[in-house]
C-alpha positions as CSV (number, residue, x, y, z in Angstrom):
1,M,-103.6,-54.4,-129.6
2,S,-104.9,-51.7,-127.0
3,R,-107.1,-48.6,-127.6
4,L,-105.0,-45.6,-128.3
5,I,-105.8,-42.2,-126.8
6,V,-104.0,-39.1,-128.3
7,V,-104.1,-36.0,-125.7
8,S,-102.7,-32.4,-127.5
9,N,-103.7,-29.1,-127.0
10,R,-105.3,-28.9,-130.3
11,V,-107.4,-31.4,-132.0
12,A,-107.3,-32.1,-135.9
13,L,-111.3,-32.8,-136.4
14,P,-112.7,-34.4,-139.4
15,G,-113.0,-31.9,-142.1
16,E,-110.3,-29.5,-141.1
17,N,-107.6,-28.6,-143.4
18,R,-104.9,-29.6,-141.4
19,P,-102.0,-31.1,-143.4
20,G,-99.2,-31.3,-140.9
21,G,-97.4,-34.4,-140.8
22,L,-98.3,-34.7,-137.0
23,A,-102.0,-34.8,-137.7
24,V,-101.4,-37.5,-140.7
25,A,-99.3,-39.9,-138.3
26,L,-101.7,-39.5,-135.4
27,L,-104.6,-40.0,-137.4
28,A,-103.0,-43.3,-138.9
29,A,-102.2,-44.4,-135.4
30,L,-105.6,-44.0,-134.5
31,R,-107.2,-45.4,-137.4
32,E,-104.8,-48.8,-137.4
33,R,-106.2,-49.1,-133.2
34,G,-109.3,-47.2,-132.7
35,G,-109.7,-44.6,-129.9
36,V,-110.0,-41.2,-129.1
37,W,-108.4,-37.4,-129.7
38,F,-108.9,-35.4,-126.7
39,G,-107.8,-31.6,-126.6
40,W,-109.0,-27.9,-126.5
41,S,-112.0,-27.3,-129.2
42,G,-110.0,-23.8,-130.3
43,R,-113.3,-22.3,-129.3
44,T,-113.7,-19.2,-126.3
45,A,-116.9,-19.9,-124.4
46,R,-118.8,-18.4,-121.8
47,R,-117.4,-18.6,-118.3
48,A,-120.7,-21.0,-117.4
49,R,-120.0,-23.0,-120.6
50,S,-116.3,-23.6,-119.6
51,G,-115.1,-27.0,-120.0
52,E,-118.3,-28.1,-121.9
53,V,-117.6,-31.5,-124.0
54,H,-118.1,-31.8,-127.6
55,E,-118.1,-35.4,-129.3
56,Q,-118.1,-36.6,-132.8
57,Q,-117.3,-39.9,-134.6
58,D,-115.5,-40.6,-137.5
59,G,-115.0,-44.1,-138.2
60,N,-113.3,-45.8,-135.4
61,I,-111.9,-42.7,-134.0
62,R,-114.1,-40.5,-131.6
63,Y,-112.9,-36.9,-131.4
64,V,-113.9,-35.3,-127.8
65,T,-113.0,-31.6,-127.4
66,V,-113.3,-29.2,-124.4
67,D,-114.3,-25.4,-124.5
68,L,-112.2,-22.9,-122.5
69,D,-113.4,-19.4,-121.5
70,R,-111.2,-16.4,-121.7
71,A,-109.8,-16.0,-118.3
72,D,-108.6,-20.1,-118.7
73,L,-107.1,-19.5,-121.8
74,D,-105.3,-16.2,-121.5
75,A,-103.9,-18.1,-118.3
76,Y,-103.1,-21.5,-119.6
77,Y,-102.3,-21.1,-123.4
78,N,-101.3,-17.0,-123.9
79,G,-99.9,-16.8,-120.5
80,F,-98.2,-20.3,-118.8
81,S,-97.9,-22.4,-121.9
82,N,-96.3,-19.4,-124.2
83,R,-94.8,-16.6,-121.9
84,A,-93.4,-18.9,-119.5
85,L,-92.8,-22.5,-120.7
86,W,-91.9,-21.9,-124.4
87,P,-89.2,-19.5,-123.8
88,L,-87.9,-21.3,-120.9
89,L,-87.8,-24.1,-122.8
90,H,-86.2,-22.1,-125.8
91,F,-83.3,-21.1,-123.6
92,R,-84.7,-17.2,-123.2
93,L,-84.9,-16.4,-119.1
94,D,-84.7,-12.8,-120.2
95,L,-88.5,-13.7,-122.0
96,I,-90.3,-15.6,-119.2
97,D,-93.3,-14.0,-117.6
98,Y,-92.9,-15.2,-114.0
99,D,-96.9,-14.4,-113.2
100,R,-98.1,-16.7,-110.5
101,A,-101.6,-16.4,-111.6
102,T,-100.8,-17.9,-115.1
103,R,-99.1,-21.0,-113.7
104,E,-102.2,-21.3,-111.4
105,G,-104.5,-21.1,-114.6
106,Y,-102.3,-23.6,-116.0
107,R,-102.5,-26.1,-113.6
108,R,-106.5,-25.6,-113.3
109,V,-107.1,-26.0,-117.2
110,N,-104.6,-29.4,-117.0
111,A,-107.1,-30.8,-114.0
112,M,-109.9,-30.1,-115.9
113,F,-108.7,-31.9,-118.9
114,A,-108.2,-34.5,-116.3
115,D,-111.4,-34.5,-115.1
116,R,-113.2,-35.0,-119.0
117,L,-110.6,-37.4,-119.6
118,A,-110.4,-39.8,-116.8
119,P,-114.1,-41.2,-116.8
120,L,-113.6,-42.0,-121.0
121,L,-110.6,-44.4,-120.0
122,R,-110.0,-47.9,-119.7
123,D,-107.4,-49.7,-117.9
124,S,-106.4,-51.6,-121.2
125,D,-105.8,-48.2,-122.7
126,T,-102.7,-46.6,-124.6
127,V,-102.9,-42.9,-123.5
128,W,-99.9,-40.9,-125.8
129,V,-99.9,-36.8,-124.6
130,H,-98.2,-34.2,-126.6
131,D,-95.9,-31.3,-125.5
132,Y,-95.4,-28.4,-123.2
133,H,-99.2,-27.6,-122.6
134,L,-99.7,-31.0,-120.9
135,I,-96.7,-31.8,-118.6
136,P,-98.6,-32.2,-115.4
137,L,-101.2,-34.4,-117.0
138,A,-100.2,-38.0,-115.9
139,A,-100.0,-36.8,-112.6
140,L,-103.4,-35.4,-112.6
141,L,-105.0,-38.5,-113.9
142,R,-103.3,-40.8,-111.8
143,E,-104.5,-38.8,-108.9
144,R,-108.0,-39.6,-110.0
145,G,-107.2,-43.1,-110.4
146,V,-106.0,-43.8,-113.9
147,G,-103.7,-46.9,-114.2
148,C,-103.4,-47.2,-117.7
149,R,-100.2,-46.8,-119.8
150,I,-99.4,-43.1,-120.5
151,G,-96.8,-41.8,-122.7
152,F,-95.5,-38.3,-123.2
153,F,-93.8,-36.5,-125.9
154,L,-92.3,-33.3,-126.0
155,H,-91.5,-31.7,-129.5
156,V,-89.9,-28.6,-128.3
157,P,-86.3,-28.3,-126.9
158,V,-84.8,-29.4,-123.2
159,P,-82.5,-27.0,-122.0
160,S,-79.6,-27.3,-119.2
161,A,-80.6,-28.3,-115.8
162,D,-79.3,-24.8,-114.4
163,L,-82.2,-23.2,-116.8
164,L,-84.6,-25.7,-115.8
165,M,-84.2,-25.0,-111.9
166,A,-84.5,-21.1,-112.3
167,M,-88.6,-22.0,-113.1
168,P,-90.3,-21.1,-110.1
169,D,-91.9,-24.4,-108.4
170,H,-90.1,-26.1,-110.7
171,T,-89.7,-29.3,-109.1
172,Q,-93.9,-29.4,-108.8
173,L,-94.1,-28.5,-112.0
174,F,-91.5,-31.2,-113.8
175,S,-91.5,-34.1,-110.9
176,S,-95.3,-34.3,-112.3
177,L,-93.7,-35.8,-115.5
178,Y,-92.5,-38.8,-113.3
179,S,-95.9,-39.9,-113.7
180,Y,-95.7,-41.0,-117.4
181,D,-94.3,-44.2,-118.0
182,L,-92.2,-43.0,-121.5
183,L,-90.9,-39.6,-121.7
184,G,-89.8,-39.3,-125.3
185,F,-87.6,-36.2,-126.7
186,Q,-86.7,-35.4,-130.1
187,T,-82.6,-36.0,-129.8
188,R,-80.0,-37.4,-127.4
189,R,-78.9,-34.0,-126.3
190,D,-82.6,-33.0,-124.9
191,T,-82.9,-36.7,-122.9
192,D,-79.6,-36.4,-121.5
193,R,-80.4,-32.8,-120.1
194,F,-83.5,-33.9,-118.8
195,H,-81.7,-36.5,-117.0
196,S,-79.2,-34.1,-115.5
197,Y,-82.3,-32.5,-114.5
198,V,-83.8,-35.1,-112.6
199,R,-80.0,-36.0,-110.8
200,L,-79.3,-32.7,-110.0
201,Y,-82.6,-30.5,-108.9
202,G,-85.2,-33.2,-109.2
203,G,-84.7,-35.6,-106.6
204,G,-85.0,-38.7,-108.7
205,R,-82.0,-40.6,-109.9
206,I,-80.6,-42.8,-113.0
207,V,-81.2,-46.5,-112.7
208,G,-80.2,-47.6,-115.5
209,E,-79.9,-46.7,-119.2
210,N,-83.0,-44.6,-120.1
211,L,-84.6,-45.9,-117.1
212,L,-84.8,-43.4,-114.0
213,E,-86.8,-43.4,-110.7
214,G,-88.6,-40.6,-108.6
215,P,-88.1,-39.6,-105.1
216,D,-91.2,-42.0,-104.2
217,G,-89.6,-44.9,-105.7
218,R,-91.8,-44.8,-109.0
219,R,-89.6,-45.8,-112.3
220,F,-90.3,-44.4,-115.9
221,R,-88.0,-44.4,-119.1
222,T,-86.9,-41.9,-121.7
223,G,-86.1,-42.2,-125.3
224,T,-85.1,-40.5,-128.1
225,F,-87.6,-40.2,-131.2
226,P,-86.9,-37.4,-133.7
227,I,-90.0,-36.6,-135.2
228,S,-89.9,-36.4,-139.1
229,I,-92.5,-35.8,-142.2
230,D,-94.0,-37.9,-144.8
231,T,-91.3,-37.8,-146.9
232,E,-92.6,-40.0,-150.1
233,N,-95.6,-37.7,-150.4
234,I,-93.7,-34.4,-149.7
235,A,-91.6,-35.5,-152.7
236,R,-94.7,-36.1,-154.9
237,Q,-96.4,-32.7,-154.0
238,A,-93.2,-30.6,-154.7
239,A,-92.8,-32.3,-158.2
240,A,-96.4,-31.8,-158.9
241,A,-96.6,-28.0,-157.4
242,V,-94.1,-26.9,-160.0
243,S,-96.8,-26.2,-162.5
244,K,-99.0,-24.0,-160.0
245,P,-99.5,-20.9,-160.8
246,A,-98.0,-19.2,-157.9
247,V,-94.7,-21.6,-158.1
248,R,-94.7,-20.3,-161.6
249,A,-94.7,-16.8,-160.9
250,L,-92.3,-17.0,-158.7
251,R,-89.8,-18.9,-161.0
252,T,-90.5,-15.9,-163.6
253,S,-89.9,-13.1,-161.0
254,L,-86.4,-14.4,-160.3
255,E,-85.5,-13.9,-164.1
256,D,-82.9,-16.5,-163.7
257,R,-81.5,-15.6,-160.4
258,M,-81.0,-18.4,-157.6
259,L,-83.9,-18.1,-154.9
260,A,-82.6,-18.6,-151.2
261,I,-85.7,-19.2,-148.9
262,G,-86.6,-19.5,-145.3
263,V,-89.8,-20.3,-144.1
264,D,-90.8,-19.7,-140.8
265,R,-93.3,-18.9,-137.9
266,L,-92.7,-15.5,-136.6
267,D,-91.2,-16.2,-133.6
268,Y,-88.2,-15.1,-131.6
269,S,-86.3,-18.7,-131.6
270,K,-86.4,-18.7,-135.3
271,G,-83.5,-16.3,-135.8
272,L,-84.9,-14.3,-138.0
273,P,-83.0,-10.8,-136.9
274,E,-79.8,-12.8,-137.1
275,R,-80.6,-14.7,-140.4
276,F,-81.4,-11.2,-141.8
277,H,-77.8,-9.5,-140.8
278,G,-76.4,-13.3,-142.1
279,F,-77.8,-12.2,-145.5
280,E,-76.7,-8.9,-145.3
281,R,-73.1,-9.8,-144.4
282,F,-73.1,-12.2,-147.6
283,L,-73.9,-9.2,-149.9
284,Q,-70.9,-7.3,-148.3
285,R,-68.3,-10.4,-148.1
286,H,-69.0,-11.4,-151.4
287,P,-69.7,-8.5,-153.7
288,D,-69.1,-10.6,-156.8
289,Q,-72.2,-12.5,-156.3
290,K,-74.6,-9.4,-155.4
291,G,-77.2,-9.5,-157.9
292,R,-77.5,-13.2,-158.6
293,L,-79.4,-14.5,-155.8
294,T,-82.6,-13.5,-154.3
295,Y,-83.7,-14.4,-150.6
296,L,-87.4,-14.9,-150.1
297,Q,-88.3,-14.9,-146.3
298,I,-91.8,-16.4,-145.7
299,A,-92.9,-15.2,-142.0
300,P,-96.6,-15.8,-141.1
301,L,-97.5,-13.6,-138.1
302,S,-98.2,-15.7,-134.7
303,R,-99.2,-14.6,-131.2
304,T,-99.7,-10.9,-132.4
305,D,-100.8,-10.1,-128.7
306,V,-98.0,-11.1,-127.4
307,T,-95.9,-7.8,-127.2
308,E,-92.3,-9.6,-128.0
309,Y,-93.7,-10.6,-131.3
310,R,-95.2,-7.3,-132.4
311,N,-91.4,-6.0,-131.4
312,L,-90.1,-8.7,-133.6
313,R,-92.4,-8.0,-136.4
314,S,-91.3,-4.3,-136.4
315,Q,-87.7,-5.1,-135.8
316,L,-87.7,-7.6,-139.0
317,E,-89.5,-4.7,-140.9
318,Q,-86.7,-2.2,-140.3
319,I,-83.6,-4.5,-141.1
320,A,-85.3,-5.6,-144.2
321,G,-85.8,-2.0,-145.5
322,H,-82.1,-1.3,-144.5
323,I,-81.0,-4.2,-146.7
324,N,-83.0,-3.4,-149.6
325,G,-82.4,0.3,-149.4
326,A,-78.4,-0.6,-149.0
327,H,-78.2,-2.9,-151.8
328,A,-81.1,-3.1,-154.0
329,E,-81.0,-2.6,-157.9
330,P,-83.5,-0.8,-160.4
331,D,-84.1,-4.6,-161.5
332,W,-83.4,-6.8,-158.1
333,T,-84.9,-6.5,-154.9
334,P,-82.2,-8.5,-152.7
335,L,-84.7,-9.7,-149.9
336,R,-88.2,-10.4,-150.4
337,Y,-90.2,-10.4,-146.9
338,V,-93.6,-11.8,-146.7
339,N,-95.9,-12.2,-143.7
340,R,-99.0,-14.2,-145.1
341,N,-99.7,-18.4,-145.3
342,F,-99.3,-20.1,-148.5
343,P,-100.9,-23.5,-149.0
344,H,-98.6,-26.6,-147.7
345,A,-98.4,-27.9,-151.4
346,T,-97.4,-24.5,-152.9
347,L,-94.6,-24.2,-150.6
348,T,-93.0,-27.5,-151.3
349,G,-93.0,-26.1,-155.0
350,F,-90.9,-22.8,-153.6
351,Y,-88.5,-25.3,-152.1
352,R,-88.3,-27.1,-155.1
353,T,-87.5,-23.8,-156.9
354,A,-85.5,-22.7,-154.2
355,R,-81.4,-23.2,-154.9
356,I,-81.0,-22.6,-150.6
357,G,-82.8,-23.3,-148.3
358,L,-82.3,-21.0,-145.0
359,V,-83.1,-22.8,-141.7
360,T,-81.2,-21.0,-138.7
361,P,-83.4,-21.0,-135.5
362,L,-81.4,-20.0,-132.5
363,R,-83.2,-23.0,-130.9
364,D,-85.7,-25.4,-132.3
365,G,-87.0,-29.0,-131.0
366,M,-86.3,-30.6,-134.4
367,N,-87.4,-28.2,-137.4
368,L,-89.3,-30.1,-140.1
369,V,-88.9,-27.0,-142.6
370,A,-85.2,-28.6,-142.7
371,K,-86.7,-32.1,-144.1
372,E,-89.2,-30.8,-146.3
373,Y,-86.9,-28.6,-147.8
374,V,-84.8,-31.8,-148.5
375,A,-87.4,-33.9,-149.6
376,S,-89.1,-31.3,-151.9
377,Q,-85.8,-31.2,-154.2
378,D,-85.3,-32.1,-157.9
379,P,-83.4,-35.0,-158.0
380,E,-81.7,-33.7,-160.8
381,N,-80.7,-30.6,-159.7
382,P,-81.4,-30.6,-155.9
383,G,-80.5,-27.5,-153.6
384,V,-78.4,-26.8,-150.6
385,L,-79.7,-26.9,-147.0
386,V,-77.8,-24.2,-144.7
387,L,-78.9,-25.6,-141.3
388,S,-78.2,-24.1,-137.6
389,L,-76.3,-26.4,-135.6
390,L,-78.9,-25.5,-132.4
391,A,-82.0,-27.3,-134.3
392,G,-82.7,-30.9,-133.6
393,A,-82.3,-31.6,-137.2
394,A,-78.7,-31.1,-137.3
395,Q,-78.4,-34.2,-135.4
396,E,-79.7,-36.0,-138.5
397,L,-79.1,-33.9,-141.5
398,R,-75.6,-33.7,-140.9
399,E,-74.7,-33.2,-144.8
400,A,-76.3,-30.0,-144.8
401,L,-73.7,-26.5,-144.5
402,L,-74.2,-26.3,-140.4
403,V,-74.0,-23.4,-138.9
404,N,-73.8,-21.0,-136.0
405,P,-76.8,-18.7,-136.5
406,H,-74.8,-16.3,-134.0
407,D,-71.7,-16.2,-136.3
408,L,-72.9,-13.8,-138.9
409,D,-69.7,-14.5,-141.1
410,G,-70.2,-18.3,-141.1
411,V,-73.9,-18.0,-142.4
412,A,-72.4,-15.5,-144.8
413,D,-69.8,-17.9,-146.1
414,A,-72.6,-20.6,-146.3
415,I,-74.7,-19.0,-148.5
416,A,-71.7,-18.4,-150.7
417,T,-70.7,-21.9,-150.5
418,A,-74.2,-23.2,-151.2
419,A,-74.9,-20.6,-154.0
420,T,-71.7,-22.0,-155.7
421,M,-71.6,-25.8,-155.0
422,P,-71.0,-28.0,-158.1
423,L,-74.0,-30.2,-159.2
424,A,-72.2,-33.5,-158.2
425,R,-71.6,-32.2,-154.4
426,R,-75.0,-31.4,-154.4
427,K,-76.5,-34.6,-155.6
428,E,-74.0,-36.4,-153.1
429,R,-75.3,-34.6,-150.0
430,W,-78.8,-34.6,-151.5
431,H,-78.8,-38.3,-151.5
432,A,-77.1,-39.0,-148.1
433,M,-80.2,-36.9,-146.6
434,M,-82.8,-38.3,-148.5
435,E,-82.2,-41.7,-148.1
436,H,-81.9,-41.0,-144.2
437,L,-85.5,-39.2,-144.5
438,R,-87.1,-42.0,-146.5
439,K,-86.1,-44.7,-143.8
440,H,-86.9,-42.2,-140.9
441,D,-90.2,-40.7,-141.7
442,I,-93.3,-39.6,-139.7
443,Q,-94.9,-43.2,-139.8
444,A,-91.6,-44.6,-138.8
445,W,-91.3,-41.8,-136.2
446,R,-94.9,-42.8,-134.3
447,K,-94.6,-47.0,-134.6
448,D,-91.2,-46.5,-132.8
449,Y,-92.7,-44.4,-129.9
450,L,-95.6,-46.5,-129.8
451,A,-93.6,-49.6,-129.6
452,A,-91.2,-48.0,-126.7
453,L,-94.7,-47.2,-125.0
454,E,-96.3,-50.5,-125.4
455,S,-93.0,-52.1,-123.8
456,A,-92.2,-49.6,-121.2
C-alpha cells in the first residue's frame, strides 16, 4: 500500500481540538498507510520568514506546515480563495472580487507550496489534495517533475459552465485540474457541470463514462463521492449529551415548547435572511401554531474582515429584531439568534432536543449539519429535517422535507408540516435516512475515494 500524502489549506495538528469528521477520516487514512499531512500552518510570519517549514511527527504521520506572510495570506486566502472562488462556486457572480493581484498571489502561494512539497514526494506516493484553495497544485507539482498519483476533492458546489467561464483567465485556472488523476465531486450534478465546462469552454472532451481528455491528450477521471459524517459516533455523542448542563438548560428554557434549530457559519451561501423571513411567514400563515415553537439560530461569526459578512450580520440582527418585535409575547421569544460557537458534543445535544432541523442554504456542496441532525435524533422520538433542494445532502436525504429556500411560503408550510407530523411518519422518514447514513459514513467516503484514486 502506497504512502498517503494529504494536502489541505489547514492541517489538523496533534493536540489541536479539531473534531470535524473530515479530520477524523483523513487521520484514519494516514494512520492506516503512513504518510504526510501538508498545508498552511495557520500562522502569519514576517516577509523574511514566509514559506518557512515546520515539521512534527506523531506515530507514522509526519505533519509539515508552511508559514505565510500577511501579503500572501491576504492575496491567496482572504483574497482570491474567499472573495473570488468562493462566490463563483456558490453561483454569486455579483459578489466576485476580480482583483488581478489576488489572482497572482493565489498562484504564487500555490507555487510556493509546490516548491516545499515536491522534494518530500516519492514516485510511489498517493497524493490527495483538498478544495478550492489548491486547484492549480497538481499542475505546479507536475512542472517540478512529480509523477506520482494525485487526486483532488472539491468540497463546494460546481456552478454551471457559463458561470465558470465568467472568471477571467478561467481556462488557465480550471484546465490546471486536468493534471490530477482523479477529480472528486460531492454530487452527480456537480460532476456533470464540470464535464459541461470541459467540453464547452475548457478545450477538452468526454472520452467515456467519467473519463475526460485535456487538449494536450492527457486523460483523467472524475467521480462522485458525497462526503459524510462519523454516524455512529455522533449518535452516541448526542445520546450522552442530553445530560450536559447547556442542553438541560435549553430544554428547561423551552417550557415544553417545540424547538426548531439552525446551525450555520455566518455566510451568505447559507440563506439565513431567507430562512428568517421563511420563519416569519410561518408565524403569519399558521397563527394556530404561534407560541408552540421556538426557533434557535446559532451562527458563529466568520471572515469578519470581509465587508459582505459584516453587512450580513447587521441585516440578520435587524430581521431578528423585527420578527421578535412583531410576534413575541411576554413569556415567549419566537427567534433566538446567537453568534457564538458551542462545543460539538453540545451541538449534538441541541440537535437531539429539536423537533425540527432547519438546513436551507442557497447553495451548499453537501452540508454536514443536515446529516448530523439526523444522526443525533432519539430513535423513539425523532425530529424532522427541513432541507434545501440546493444542498448536496438533498441528493441523499430524500425523506427530509425538501424546500426551495427562496420560496418563503414553501419554507413556512414545511415548518408547519414538521411541527405537526405524527410520530409514526417521523420514525419512518428518520429510519430511512439513518440507514443510509450508517452505510455511507465518513470512513466509507474516504475508502471509496482512495480506492478510485488507486485505480485511476
